[in-house]
N, CA, C and O atoms as a Tinker XYZ file with bonds, in Angstrom:
   540  protein
     1  N     90.072000   93.403000  119.813000    73     2
     2  CA    88.880000   92.933000  120.501000    64     1     3
     3  C     88.089000   91.979000  119.608000    63     2     4     5
     4  O     87.468000   91.040000  120.106000    81     3
     5  N     88.105000   92.208000  118.313000    73     3     6
     6  CA    87.350000   91.345000  117.403000    64     5     7
     7  C     87.933000   89.941000  117.365000    63     6     8     9
     8  O     87.191000   88.969000  117.219000    81     7
     9  N     89.254000   89.821000  117.494000    73     7    10
    10  CA    89.865000   88.495000  117.508000    64     9    11
    11  C     89.375000   87.683000  118.697000    63    10    12    13
    12  O     89.079000   86.496000  118.565000    81    11
    13  N     89.291000   88.315000  119.842000    73    11    14
    14  CA    88.775000   87.637000  121.035000    64    13    15
    15  C     87.317000   87.254000  120.883000    63    14    16    17
    16  O     86.908000   86.166000  121.289000    81    15
    17  N     86.540000   88.137000  120.303000    73    15    18
    18  CA    85.123000   87.847000  120.089000    64    17    19
    19  C     84.941000   86.696000  119.103000    63    18    20    21
    20  O     84.082000   85.836000  119.299000    81    19
    21  N     85.748000   86.680000  118.045000    73    19    22
    22  CA    85.692000   85.587000  117.080000    64    21    23
    23  C     86.038000   84.261000  117.721000    63    22    24    25
    24  O     85.377000   83.256000  117.460000    81    23
    25  N     87.064000   84.241000  118.556000    73    23    26
    26  CA    87.443000   83.017000  119.265000    64    25    27
    27  C     86.363000   82.609000  120.257000    63    26    28    29
    28  O     86.091000   81.420000  120.427000    81    27
    29  N     85.751000   83.580000  120.906000    73    27    30
    30  CA    84.656000   83.275000  121.835000    64    29    31
    31  C     83.462000   82.668000  121.099000    63    30    32    33
    32  O     82.819000   81.751000  121.610000    81    31
    33  N     83.164000   83.174000  119.907000    73    31    34
    34  CA    82.083000   82.589000  119.101000    64    33    35
    35  C     82.366000   81.127000  118.798000    63    34    36    37
    36  O     81.471000   80.285000  118.872000    81    35
    37  N     83.614000   80.829000  118.456000    73    35    38
    38  CA    83.984000   79.464000  118.135000    64    37    39
    39  C     83.976000   78.571000  119.365000    63    38    40    41
    40  O     83.376000   77.496000  119.354000    81    39
    41  N     84.639000   79.011000  120.423000    73    39    42
    42  CA    84.795000   78.188000  121.624000    64    41    43
    43  C     83.474000   77.947000  122.352000    63    42    44    45
    44  O     83.268000   76.872000  122.914000    81    43
    45  N     82.594000   78.919000  122.347000    73    43    46
    46  CA    81.330000   78.780000  123.074000    64    45    47
    47  C     80.296000   77.948000  122.321000    63    46    48    49
    48  O     79.298000   77.514000  122.896000    81    47
    49  N     80.541000   77.733000  121.047000    73    47    50
    50  CA    79.564000   77.005000  120.240000    64    49    51
    51  C     78.550000   77.918000  119.576000    63    50    52    53
    52  O     77.684000   77.447000  118.839000    81    51
    53  N     78.645000   79.225000  119.826000    73    51    54
    54  CA    77.704000   80.173000  119.218000    64    53    55
    55  C     77.843000   80.187000  117.701000    63    54    56    57
    56  O     76.850000   80.328000  116.987000    81    55
    57  N     79.078000   80.039000  117.205000    73    55    58
    58  CA    79.280000   80.011000  115.754000    64    57    59
    59  C     78.561000   78.818000  115.137000    63    58    60    61
    60  O     77.983000   78.925000  114.056000    81    59
    61  N     78.598000   77.680000  115.829000    73    59    62
    62  CA    77.907000   76.491000  115.329000    64    61    63
    63  C     76.399000   76.715000  115.281000    63    62    64    65
    64  O     75.735000   76.305000  114.328000    81    63
    65  N     75.865000   77.362000  116.302000    73    63    66
    66  CA    74.424000   77.635000  116.345000    64    65    67
    67  C     74.027000   78.604000  115.236000    63    66    68    69
    68  O     73.052000   78.372000  114.521000    81    67
    69  N     74.782000   79.685000  115.095000    73    67    70
    70  CA    74.472000   80.681000  114.060000    64    69    71
    71  C     74.638000   80.054000  112.678000    63    70    72    73
    72  O     73.792000   80.246000  111.804000    81    71
    73  N     75.722000   79.308000  112.475000    73    71    74
    74  CA    75.939000   78.637000  111.196000    64    73    75
    75  C     74.827000   77.646000  110.897000    63    74    76    77
    76  O     74.377000   77.539000  109.756000    81    75
    77  N     74.382000   76.924000  111.915000    73    75    78
    78  CA    73.276000   75.986000  111.737000    64    77    79
    79  C     71.982000   76.688000  111.372000    63    78    80    81
    80  O     71.213000   76.189000  110.550000    81    79
    81  N     71.735000   77.848000  111.979000    73    79    82
    82  CA    70.541000   78.625000  111.644000    64    81    83
    83  C     70.601000   79.122000  110.201000    63    82    84    85
    84  O     69.592000   79.118000  109.495000    81    83
    85  N     71.783000   79.547000  109.769000    73    83    86
    86  CA    71.932000   79.994000  108.379000    64    85    87
    87  C     71.646000   78.844000  107.419000    63    86    88    89
    88  O     70.989000   79.030000  106.395000    81    87
    89  N     72.144000   77.649000  107.758000    73    87    90
    90  CA    71.907000   76.477000  106.913000    64    89    91
    91  C     70.424000   76.129000  106.902000    63    90    92    93
    92  O     69.872000   75.770000  105.861000    81    91
    93  N     69.783000   76.235000  108.056000    73    91    94
    94  CA    68.349000   75.947000  108.130000    64    93    95
    95  C     67.551000   76.913000  107.258000    63    94    96    97
    96  O     66.631000   76.498000  106.552000    81    95
    97  N     67.897000   78.188000  107.304000    73    95    98
    98  CA    67.211000   79.188000  106.486000    64    97    99
    99  C     67.519000   78.961000  105.004000    63    98   100   101
   100  O     66.630000   79.074000  104.160000    81    99
   101  N     68.782000   78.639000  104.689000    73    99   102
   102  CA    69.182000   78.425000  103.299000    64   101   103
   103  C     68.624000   77.125000  102.736000    63   102   104   105
   104  O     68.606000   76.939000  101.519000    81   103
   105  N     68.169000   76.225000  103.600000    73   103   106
   106  CA    67.617000   74.965000  103.118000    64   105   107
   107  C     68.658000   74.092000  102.457000    63   106   108   109
   108  O     68.357000   73.427000  101.465000    81   107
   109  N     69.844000   74.073000  102.963000    73   107   110
   110  CA    70.987000   73.310000  102.451000    64   109   111
   111  C     71.335000   73.662000  101.000000    63   110   112   113
   112  O     71.961000   72.863000  100.303000    81   111
   113  N     70.939000   74.836000  100.551000    73   111   114
   114  CA    71.323000   75.337000   99.229000    64   113   115
   115  C     72.563000   76.209000   99.415000    63   114   116   117
   116  O     72.457000   77.303000   99.970000    81   115
   117  N     73.744000   75.754000   98.963000    73   115   118
   118  CA    74.963000   76.522000   99.213000    64   117   119
   119  C     74.967000   77.907000   98.568000    63   118   120   121
   120  O     75.603000   78.822000   99.091000    81   119
   121  N     74.276000   78.078000   97.455000    73   119   122
   122  CA    74.238000   79.395000   96.815000    64   121   123
   123  C     73.469000   80.401000   97.664000    63   122   124   125
   124  O     73.878000   81.556000   97.783000    81   123
   125  N     72.356000   79.967000   98.253000    73   123   126
   126  CA    71.594000   80.844000   99.144000    64   125   127
   127  C     72.417000   81.148000  100.395000    63   126   128   129
   128  O     72.425000   82.282000  100.874000    81   127
   129  N     73.107000   80.136000  100.923000    73   127   130
   130  CA    73.966000   80.347000  102.086000    64   129   131
   131  C     75.084000   81.326000  101.758000    63   130   132   133
   132  O     75.436000   82.171000  102.582000    81   131
   133  N     75.644000   81.214000  100.550000    73   131   134
   134  CA    76.700000   82.135000  100.119000    64   133   135
   135  C     76.185000   83.569000  100.098000    63   134   136   137
   136  O     76.862000   84.485000  100.564000    81   135
   137  N     74.997000   83.757000   99.561000    73   135   138
   138  CA    74.386000   85.086000   99.520000    64   137   139
   139  C     74.153000   85.621000  100.930000    63   138   140   141
   140  O     74.437000   86.786000  101.207000    81   139
   141  N     73.643000   84.786000  101.813000    73   139   142
   142  CA    73.392000   85.212000  103.198000    64   141   143
   143  C     74.687000   85.593000  103.904000    63   142   144   145
   144  O     74.740000   86.588000  104.627000    81   143
   145  N     75.720000   84.804000  103.691000    73   143   146
   146  CA    77.017000   85.095000  104.310000    64   145   147
   147  C     77.579000   86.399000  103.766000    63   146   148   149
   148  O     78.114000   87.213000  104.520000    81   147
   149  N     77.459000   86.597000  102.472000    73   147   150
   150  CA    77.944000   87.844000  101.872000    64   149   151
   151  C     77.197000   89.044000  102.461000    63   150   152   153
   152  O     77.815000   90.025000  102.876000    81   151
   153  N     75.877000   88.959000  102.492000    73   151   154
   154  CA    75.078000   90.085000  102.991000    64   153   155
   155  C     75.360000   90.375000  104.459000    63   154   156   157
   156  O     75.465000   91.537000  104.852000    81   155
   157  N     75.485000   89.335000  105.268000    73   155   158
   158  CA    75.757000   89.523000  106.693000    64   157   159
   159  C     77.118000   90.175000  106.904000    63   158   160   161
   160  O     77.257000   91.099000  107.706000    81   159
   161  N     78.118000   89.687000  106.178000    73   159   162
   162  CA    79.457000   90.265000  106.297000    64   161   163
   163  C     79.466000   91.708000  105.809000    63   162   164   165
   164  O     80.087000   92.571000  106.429000    81   163
   165  N     78.780000   91.971000  104.701000    73   163   166
   166  CA    78.716000   93.337000  104.169000    64   165   167
   167  C     78.058000   94.289000  105.170000    63   166   168   169
   168  O     78.480000   95.436000  105.317000    81   167
   169  N     77.032000   93.807000  105.848000    73   167   170
   170  CA    76.381000   94.629000  106.873000    64   169   171
   171  C     77.354000   94.931000  108.003000    63   170   172   173
   172  O     77.497000   96.081000  108.417000    81   171
   173  N     78.027000   93.885000  108.506000    73   171   174
   174  CA    78.967000   94.080000  109.611000    64   173   175
   175  C     80.101000   95.026000  109.231000    63   174   176   177
   176  O     80.522000   95.845000  110.049000    81   175
   177  N     80.600000   94.923000  108.005000    73   175   178
   178  CA    81.745000   95.742000  107.621000    64   177   179
   179  C     81.383000   97.221000  107.507000    63   178   180   181
   180  O     82.267000   98.077000  107.526000    81   179
   181  N     80.116000   97.523000  107.391000    73   179   182
   182  CA    79.704000   98.930000  107.338000    64   181   183
   183  C     79.587000   99.563000  108.721000    63   182   184   185
   184  O     79.619000  100.787000  108.852000    81   183
   185  N     79.451000   98.728000  109.754000    73   183   186
   186  CA    79.287000   99.298000  111.094000    64   185   187
   187  C     80.493000   99.062000  111.995000    63   186   188   189
   188  O     80.648000   99.747000  113.006000    81   187
   189  N     81.346000   98.104000  111.646000    73   187   190
   190  CA    82.616000   97.893000  112.350000    64   189   191
   191  C     83.700000   97.826000  111.281000    63   190   192   193
   192  O     83.391000   97.939000  110.095000    81   191
   193  N     84.929000   97.649000  111.658000    73   191   194
   194  CA    85.997000   97.594000  110.662000    64   193   195
   195  C     85.904000   96.317000  109.834000    63   194   196   197
   196  O     85.253000   95.348000  110.227000    81   195
   197  N     86.559000   96.336000  108.693000    73   195   198
   198  CA    86.544000   95.160000  107.825000    64   197   199
   199  C     87.210000   93.960000  108.495000    63   198   200   201
   200  O     86.754000   92.828000  108.329000    81   199
   201  N     88.275000   94.194000  109.246000    73   199   202
   202  CA    88.944000   93.097000  109.947000    64   201   203
   203  C     88.019000   92.466000  110.980000    63   202   204   205
   204  O     87.950000   91.242000  111.092000    81   203
   205  N     87.318000   93.292000  111.725000    73   203   206
   206  CA    86.400000   92.780000  112.740000    64   205   207
   207  C     85.269000   91.980000  112.095000    63   206   208   209
   208  O     84.876000   90.934000  112.612000    81   207
   209  N     84.749000   92.463000  110.979000    73   207   210
   210  CA    83.672000   91.744000  110.283000    64   209   211
   211  C     84.152000   90.378000  109.827000    63   210   212   213
   212  O     83.433000   89.390000  109.978000    81   211
   213  N     85.347000   90.306000  109.276000    73   211   214
   214  CA    85.889000   89.027000  108.814000    64   213   215
   215  C     86.124000   88.075000  109.977000    63   214   216   217
   216  O     85.810000   86.888000  109.886000    81   215
   217  N     86.673000   88.591000  111.061000    73   215   218
   218  CA    86.934000   87.747000  112.228000    64   217   219
   219  C     85.636000   87.238000  112.837000    63   218   220   221
   220  O     85.571000   86.090000  113.277000    81   219
   221  N     84.611000   88.065000  112.870000    73   219   222
   222  CA    83.325000   87.642000  113.413000    64   221   223
   223  C     82.666000   86.574000  112.538000    63   222   224   225
   224  O     82.048000   85.643000  113.056000    81   223
   225  N     82.792000   86.703000  111.232000    73   223   226
   226  CA    82.107000   85.790000  110.323000    64   225   227
   227  C     82.857000   84.484000  110.079000    63   226   228   229
   228  O     82.236000   83.475000  109.744000    81   227
   229  N     84.158000   84.484000  110.238000    73   227   230
   230  CA    84.942000   83.304000  109.895000    64   229   231
   231  C     84.483000   82.034000  110.615000    63   230   232   233
   232  O     84.252000   81.024000  109.949000    81   231
   233  N     84.341000   82.038000  111.937000    73   231   234
   234  CA    83.888000   80.803000  112.590000    64   233   235
   235  C     82.461000   80.404000  112.193000    63   234   236   237
   236  O     82.129000   79.219000  112.156000    81   235
   237  N     81.634000   81.389000  111.902000    73   235   238
   238  CA    80.262000   81.102000  111.465000    64   237   239
   239  C     80.283000   80.428000  110.100000    63   238   240   241
   240  O     79.530000   79.486000  109.853000    81   239
   241  N     81.146000   80.911000  109.218000    73   239   242
   242  CA    81.284000   80.345000  107.878000    64   241   243
   243  C     81.773000   78.898000  107.951000    63   242   244   245
   244  O     81.246000   78.024000  107.263000    81   243
   245  N     82.766000   78.655000  108.773000    73   243   246
   246  CA    83.274000   77.291000  108.900000    64   245   247
   247  C     82.187000   76.350000  109.416000    63   246   248   249
   248  O     82.048000   75.228000  108.929000    81   247
   249  N     81.423000   76.806000  110.397000    73   247   250
   250  CA    80.346000   75.973000  110.942000    64   249   251
   251  C     79.259000   75.727000  109.905000    63   250   252   253
   252  O     78.739000   74.616000  109.807000    81   251
   253  N     78.912000   76.744000  109.137000    73   251   254
   254  CA    77.873000   76.590000  108.112000    64   253   255
   255  C     78.324000   75.618000  107.029000    63   254   256   257
   256  O     77.550000   74.754000  106.618000    81   255
   257  N     79.549000   75.744000  106.565000    73   255   258
   258  CA    80.067000   74.837000  105.527000    64   257   259
   259  C     80.112000   73.406000  106.041000    63   258   260   261
   260  O     79.769000   72.466000  105.324000    81   259
   261  N     80.534000   73.252000  107.280000    73   259   262
   262  CA    80.589000   71.910000  107.870000    64   261   263
   263  C     79.190000   71.310000  107.985000    63   262   264   265
   264  O     78.998000   70.125000  107.716000    81   263
   265  N     78.222000   72.117000  108.381000    73   263   266
   266  CA    76.838000   71.637000  108.501000    64   265   267
   267  C     76.272000   71.209000  107.156000    63   266   268   269
   268  O     75.475000   70.273000  107.082000    81   267
   269  N     76.684000   71.897000  106.086000    73   267   270
   270  CA    76.188000   71.582000  104.754000    64   269   271
   271  C     77.004000   70.486000  104.079000    63   270   272   273
   272  O     76.576000   69.921000  103.072000    81   271
   273  N     78.168000   70.187000  104.625000    73   271   274
   274  CA    79.028000   69.175000  104.038000    64   273   275
   275  C     79.679000   69.629000  102.737000    63   274   276   277
   276  O     79.905000   68.824000  101.833000    81   275
   277  N     79.979000   70.919000  102.647000    73   275   278
   278  CA    80.605000   71.479000  101.446000    64   277   279
   279  C     81.920000   72.152000  101.821000    63   278   280   281
   280  O     82.225000   72.340000  102.998000    81   279
   281  N     82.684000   72.507000  100.805000    73   279   282
   282  CA    83.953000   73.188000  101.024000    64   281   283
   283  C     83.713000   74.586000  101.593000    63   282   284   285
   284  O     82.821000   75.295000  101.127000    81   283
   285  N     84.492000   74.988000  102.585000    73   283   286
   286  CA    84.333000   76.337000  103.126000    64   285   287
   287  C     84.974000   77.422000  102.263000    63   286   288   289
   288  O     84.735000   78.607000  102.495000    81   287
   289  N     85.777000   77.046000  101.281000    73   287   290
   290  CA    86.542000   78.024000  100.497000    64   289   291
   291  C     85.658000   79.072000   99.821000    63   290   292   293
   292  O     85.967000   80.258000   99.933000    81   291
   293  N     84.561000   78.703000   99.117000    73   291   294
   294  CA    83.739000   79.751000   98.507000    64   293   295
   295  C     83.172000   80.731000   99.531000    63   294   296   297
   296  O     83.058000   81.927000   99.261000    81   295
   297  N     82.822000   80.222000  100.695000    73   295   298
   298  CA    82.271000   81.076000  101.743000    64   297   299
   299  C     83.342000   82.005000  102.319000    63   298   300   301
   300  O     83.066000   83.163000  102.632000    81   299
   301  N     84.546000   81.493000  102.454000    73   299   302
   302  CA    85.656000   82.321000  102.949000    64   301   303
   303  C     85.970000   83.429000  101.946000    63   302   304   305
   304  O     86.236000   84.565000  102.339000    81   303
   305  N     85.940000   83.105000  100.660000    73   303   306
   306  CA    86.167000   84.117000   99.626000    64   305   307
   307  C     85.061000   85.173000   99.686000    63   306   308   309
   308  O     85.329000   86.363000   99.517000    81   307
   309  N     83.818000   84.741000   99.925000    73   307   310
   310  CA    82.705000   85.700000  100.039000    64   309   311
   311  C     82.920000   86.628000  101.229000    63   310   312   313
   312  O     82.665000   87.828000  101.130000    81   311
   313  N     83.381000   86.090000  102.343000    73   311   314
   314  CA    83.674000   86.930000  103.513000    64   313   315
   315  C     84.772000   87.919000  103.168000    63   314   316   317
   316  O     84.687000   89.095000  103.520000    81   315
   317  N     85.800000   87.448000  102.483000    73   315   318
   318  CA    86.909000   88.323000  102.095000    64   317   319
   319  C     86.418000   89.471000  101.218000    63   318   320   321
   320  O     86.782000   90.626000  101.438000    81   319
   321  N     85.598000   89.152000  100.233000    73   319   322
   322  CA    85.094000   90.184000   99.328000    64   321   323
   323  C     84.160000   91.161000  100.051000    63   322   324   325
   324  O     84.291000   92.376000   99.906000    81   323
   325  N     83.230000   90.626000  100.820000    73   323   326
   326  CA    82.258000   91.484000  101.509000    64   325   327
   327  C     82.928000   92.359000  102.559000    63   326   328   329
   328  O     82.563000   93.524000  102.723000    81   327
   329  N     83.898000   91.810000  103.265000    73   327   330
   330  CA    84.588000   92.594000  104.292000    64   329   331
   331  C     85.416000   93.711000  103.670000    63   330   332   333
   332  O     85.692000   94.719000  104.321000    81   331
   333  N     85.810000   93.535000  102.424000    73   331   334
   334  CA    86.610000   94.554000  101.745000    64   333   335
   335  C     85.753000   95.609000  101.067000    63   334   336   337
   336  O     86.284000   96.590000  100.547000    81   335
   337  N     84.449000   95.430000  101.063000    73   335   338
   338  CA    83.551000   96.337000  100.336000    64   337   339
   339  C     82.827000   97.272000  101.287000    63   338   340   341
   340  O     81.598000   97.249000  101.367000    81   339
   341  N     83.558000   98.073000  101.988000    73   339   342
   342  CA    82.941000   99.012000  102.926000    64   341   343
   343  C     82.871000  100.395000  102.299000    63   342   344   345
   344  O     83.645000  101.291000  102.635000    81   343
   345  N     81.931000  100.546000  101.387000    73   343   346
   346  CA    81.807000  101.792000  100.641000    64   345   347
   347  C     80.643000  102.664000  101.107000    63   346   348   349
   348  O     80.630000  103.864000  100.831000    81   347
   349  N     79.668000  102.089000  101.804000    73   347   350
   350  CA    78.400000  102.777000  102.031000    64   349   351
   351  C     78.342000  103.645000  103.287000    63   350   352   353
   352  O     77.376000  104.386000  103.469000    81   351
   353  N     79.334000  103.574000  104.142000    73   351   354
   354  CA    79.349000  104.434000  105.323000    64   353   355
   355  C     80.770000  104.935000  105.572000    63   354   356   357
   356  O     81.734000  104.296000  105.149000    81   355
   357  N     80.903000  106.045000  106.240000    73   355   358
   358  CA    82.254000  106.505000  106.581000    64   357   359
   359  C     82.861000  105.691000  107.728000    63   358   360   361
   360  O     84.055000  105.814000  107.998000    81   359
   361  N     82.066000  104.868000  108.402000    73   359   362
   362  CA    82.545000  104.107000  109.546000    64   361   363
   363  C     83.288000  102.840000  109.155000    63   362   364   365
   364  O     84.099000  102.338000  109.933000    81   363
   365  N     83.027000  102.317000  107.974000    73   363   366
   366  CA    83.522000  101.005000  107.591000    64   365   367
   367  C     85.017000  100.898000  107.373000    63   366   368   369
   368  O     85.590000   99.824000  107.555000    81   367
   369  N     85.658000  101.984000  106.989000    73   367   370
   370  CA    87.087000  101.899000  106.709000    64   369   371
   371  C     87.748000  103.229000  107.048000    63   370   372   373
   372  O     87.122000  104.287000  106.976000    81   371
   373  N     89.025000  103.156000  107.420000    73   371   374
   374  CA    89.736000  104.347000  107.892000    64   373   375
   375  C     89.776000  105.454000  106.842000    63   374   376   377
   376  O     89.572000  106.624000  107.167000    81   375
   377  N     90.033000  105.098000  105.605000    73   375   378
   378  CA    90.139000  106.145000  104.583000    64   377   379
   379  C     88.809000  106.828000  104.330000    63   378   380   381
   380  O     88.776000  107.997000  103.949000    81   379
   381  N     87.716000  106.118000  104.536000    73   379   382
   382  CA    86.402000  106.763000  104.421000    64   381   383
   383  C     86.291000  107.883000  105.449000    63   382   384   385
   384  O     85.820000  108.977000  105.138000    81   383
   385  N     86.722000  107.607000  106.661000    73   383   386
   386  CA    86.691000  108.628000  107.711000    64   385   387
   387  C     87.669000  109.766000  107.423000    63   386   388   389
   388  O     87.383000  110.930000  107.702000    81   387
   389  N     88.823000  109.414000  106.861000    73   387   390
   390  CA    89.838000  110.439000  106.599000    64   389   391
   391  C     89.382000  111.450000  105.557000    63   390   392   393
   392  O     89.749000  112.621000  105.644000    81   391
   393  N     88.592000  111.028000  104.573000    73   391   394
   394  CA    88.155000  111.959000  103.530000    64   393   395
   395  C     86.824000  112.626000  103.857000    63   394   396   397
   396  O     86.475000  113.637000  103.247000    81   395
   397  N     86.079000  112.075000  104.810000    73   395   398
   398  CA    84.746000  112.611000  105.120000    64   397   399
   399  C     84.816000  114.063000  105.597000    63   398   400   401
   400  O     84.056000  114.907000  105.120000    81   399
   401  N     85.702000  114.354000  106.516000    73   399   402
   402  CA    85.804000  115.706000  107.060000    64   401   403
   403  C     86.323000  116.722000  106.059000    63   402   404   405
   404  O     85.635000  117.697000  105.759000    81   403
   405  N     87.545000  116.509000  105.527000    73   403   406
   406  CA    88.092000  117.482000  104.572000    64   405   407
   407  C     87.243000  117.636000  103.307000    63   406   408   409
   408  O     87.173000  118.724000  102.737000    81   407
   409  N     86.604000  116.561000  102.870000    73   407   410
   410  CA    85.783000  116.638000  101.666000    64   409   411
   411  C     84.377000  117.135000  101.933000    63   410   412   413
   412  O     83.581000  117.323000  101.013000    81   411
   413  N     84.083000  117.347000  103.214000    73   411   414
   414  CA    82.752000  117.794000  103.654000    64   413   415
   415  C     81.643000  116.853000  103.159000    63   414   416   417
   416  O     80.548000  117.279000  102.792000    81   415
   417  N     81.978000  115.553000  103.166000    73   415   418
   418  CA    80.990000  114.561000  102.771000    64   417   419
   419  C     80.066000  114.279000  103.935000    63   418   420   421
   420  O     80.483000  114.250000  105.093000    81   419
   421  N     78.827000  114.076000  103.612000    73   419   422
   422  CA    77.842000  113.702000  104.624000    64   421   423
   423  C     77.635000  112.192000  104.567000    63   422   424   425
   424  O     78.053000  111.529000  103.618000    81   423
   425  N     76.999000  111.677000  105.572000    73   423   426
   426  CA    76.722000  110.244000  105.629000    64   425   427
   427  C     75.953000  109.804000  104.380000    63   426   428   429
   428  O     76.244000  108.753000  103.808000    81   427
   429  N     74.994000  110.592000  103.969000    73   427   430
   430  CA    74.160000  110.253000  102.806000    64   429   431
   431  C     74.975000  110.230000  101.519000    63   430   432   433
   432  O     74.620000  109.508000  100.587000    81   431
   433  N     76.051000  110.996000  101.444000    73   431   434
   434  CA    76.913000  110.971000  100.261000    64   433   435
   435  C     77.559000  109.598000  100.096000    63   434   436   437
   436  O     77.653000  109.071000   98.988000    81   435
   437  N     78.001000  109.033000  101.212000    73   435   438
   438  CA    78.574000  107.692000  101.160000    64   437   439
   439  C     77.518000  106.672000  100.738000    63   438   440   441
   440  O     77.803000  105.771000   99.950000    81   439
   441  N     76.311000  106.813000  101.257000    73   439   442
   442  CA    75.238000  105.885000  100.904000    64   441   443
   443  C     74.884000  105.997000   99.423000    63   442   444   445
   444  O     74.689000  104.988000   98.746000    81   443
   445  N     74.805000  107.200000   98.938000    73   443   446
   446  CA    74.393000  107.441000   97.555000    64   445   447
   447  C     75.356000  106.808000   96.556000    63   446   448   449
   448  O     74.923000  106.248000   95.549000    81   447
   449  N     76.643000  106.892000   96.824000    73   447   450
   450  CA    77.644000  106.332000   95.916000    64   449   451
   451  C     78.027000  104.909000   96.318000    63   450   452   453
   452  O     78.204000  104.044000   95.460000    81   451
   453  N     78.154000  104.671000   97.607000    73   451   454
   454  CA    78.662000  103.391000   98.083000    64   453   455
   455  C     77.681000  102.238000   98.016000    63   454   456   457
   456  O     78.078000  101.105000   97.747000    81   455
   457  N     76.411000  102.506000   98.254000    73   455   458
   458  CA    75.429000  101.418000   98.231000    64   457   459
   459  C     75.324000  100.761000   96.859000    63   458   460   461
   460  O     75.329000   99.532000   96.784000    81   459
   461  N     75.227000  101.529000   95.765000    73   459   462
   462  CA    75.235000  100.870000   94.449000    64   461   463
   463  C     76.527000  100.075000   94.187000    63   462   464   465
   464  O     76.486000   99.012000   93.567000    81   463
   465  N     77.669000  100.590000   94.658000    73   463   466
   466  CA    78.922000   99.849000   94.508000    64   465   467
   467  C     78.871000   98.541000   95.290000    63   466   468   469
   468  O     79.311000   97.501000   94.800000    81   467
   469  N     78.335000   98.597000   96.504000    73   467   470
   470  CA    78.207000   97.383000   97.309000    64   469   471
   471  C     77.306000   96.365000   96.631000    63   470   472   473
   472  O     77.626000   95.176000   96.604000    81   471
   473  N     76.184000   96.813000   96.083000    73   471   474
   474  CA    75.250000   95.909000   95.413000    64   473   475
   475  C     75.918000   95.289000   94.185000    63   474   476   477
   476  O     75.809000   94.083000   93.961000    81   475
   477  N     76.605000   96.105000   93.396000    73   475   478
   478  CA    77.279000   95.599000   92.200000    64   477   479
   479  C     78.336000   94.554000   92.558000    63   478   480   481
   480  O     78.382000   93.478000   91.964000    81   479
   481  N     79.176000   94.880000   93.528000    73   479   482
   482  CA    80.216000   93.945000   93.938000    64   481   483
   483  C     79.605000   92.675000   94.523000    63   482   484   485
   484  O     80.121000   91.579000   94.301000    81   483
   485  N     78.512000   92.814000   95.266000    73   483   486
   486  CA    77.839000   91.643000   95.831000    64   485   487
   487  C     77.297000   90.718000   94.753000    63   486   488   489
   488  O     77.475000   89.502000   94.822000    81   487
   489  N     76.640000   91.292000   93.762000    73   487   490
   490  CA    76.094000   90.476000   92.671000    64   489   491
   491  C     77.199000   89.759000   91.892000    63   490   492   493
   492  O     77.102000   88.564000   91.613000    81   491
   493  N     78.237000   90.498000   91.551000    73   491   494
   494  CA    79.347000   89.898000   90.813000    64   493   495
   495  C     80.008000   88.803000   91.643000    63   494   496   497
   496  O     80.325000   87.733000   91.122000    81   495
   497  N     80.215000   89.061000   92.912000    73   495   498
   498  CA    80.867000   88.084000   93.780000    64   497   499
   499  C     80.051000   86.805000   93.910000    63   498   500   501
   500  O     80.592000   85.707000   93.774000    81   499
   501  N     78.761000   86.937000   94.169000    73   499   502
   502  CA    77.913000   85.766000   94.372000    64   501   503
   503  C     77.780000   84.945000   93.088000    63   502   504   505
   504  O     77.576000   83.733000   93.151000    81   503
   505  N     77.890000   85.584000   91.944000    73   503   506
   506  CA    77.829000   84.852000   90.668000    64   505   507
   507  C     79.179000   84.206000   90.351000    63   506   508   509
   508  O     79.222000   83.044000   89.945000    81   507
   509  N     80.270000   84.932000   90.528000    73   507   510
   510  CA    81.582000   84.450000   90.101000    64   509   511
   511  C     82.205000   83.453000   91.091000    63   510   512   513
   512  O     82.846000   82.492000   90.666000    81   511
   513  N     82.029000   83.664000   92.378000    73   511   514
   514  CA    82.679000   82.801000   93.373000    64   513   515
   515  C     82.377000   81.322000   93.147000    63   514   516   517
   516  O     83.318000   80.528000   93.129000    81   515
   517  N     81.110000   80.898000   92.971000    73   515   518
   518  CA    80.876000   79.467000   92.764000    64   517   519
   519  C     81.427000   78.943000   91.436000    63   518   520   521
   520  O     81.651000   77.741000   91.294000    81   519
   521  N     81.643000   79.821000   90.474000    73   519   522
   522  CA    82.202000   79.382000   89.202000    64   521   523
   523  C     83.713000   79.083000   89.317000    63   522   524   525
   524  O     84.236000   78.213000   88.621000    81   523
   525  N     84.389000   79.807000   90.195000    73   523   526
   526  CA    85.826000   79.643000   90.354000    64   525   527
   527  C     86.170000   78.661000   91.479000    63   526   528   529
   528  O     87.055000   77.819000   91.325000    81   527
   529  N     85.473000   78.774000   92.599000    73   527   530
   530  CA    85.695000   77.908000   93.756000    64   529   531
   531  C     84.432000   77.093000   93.991000    63   530   532   533
   532  O     83.420000   77.632000   94.440000    81   531
   533  N     84.481000   75.823000   93.697000    73   531   534
   534  CA    83.282000   74.987000   93.782000    64   533   535
   535  C     82.952000   74.640000   95.223000    63   534   536   537
   536  O     83.816000   74.599000   96.099000    81   535
   537  N     81.675000   74.395000   95.430000    73   535   538
   538  CA    81.203000   74.002000   96.758000    64   537   539
   539  C     81.617000   72.564000   96.983000    63   538   540
   540  O     81.333000   71.997000   98.038000    81   539
């Protein structure tokens, strides 16, 4: 279903509108846009699957990069990293759900351990990505 939604975002022009809004908020600063894309993807990956989050963000990322006139590669890498960092909820990834019941973990247990991991990975990603993949 996420693949269809991602294609609908692209075909309808909604991705262009959302990407344009992100660029407007970022003020054509690619580093701020990178941070916004990372945070948005990280949020989505905690409430839907990582694949769905990546598919939803991909057309938005392409539109934002095109609007800014920069390479989309750093933004795509940010989506990849953020979509893979579903540590803060049991909903974000299958193995989180698989261990929640037998381990008697509560939702807050995932938040307590996963949120700091998400923040750490986010900071490292936003700093390292532009150093390796230029805008």
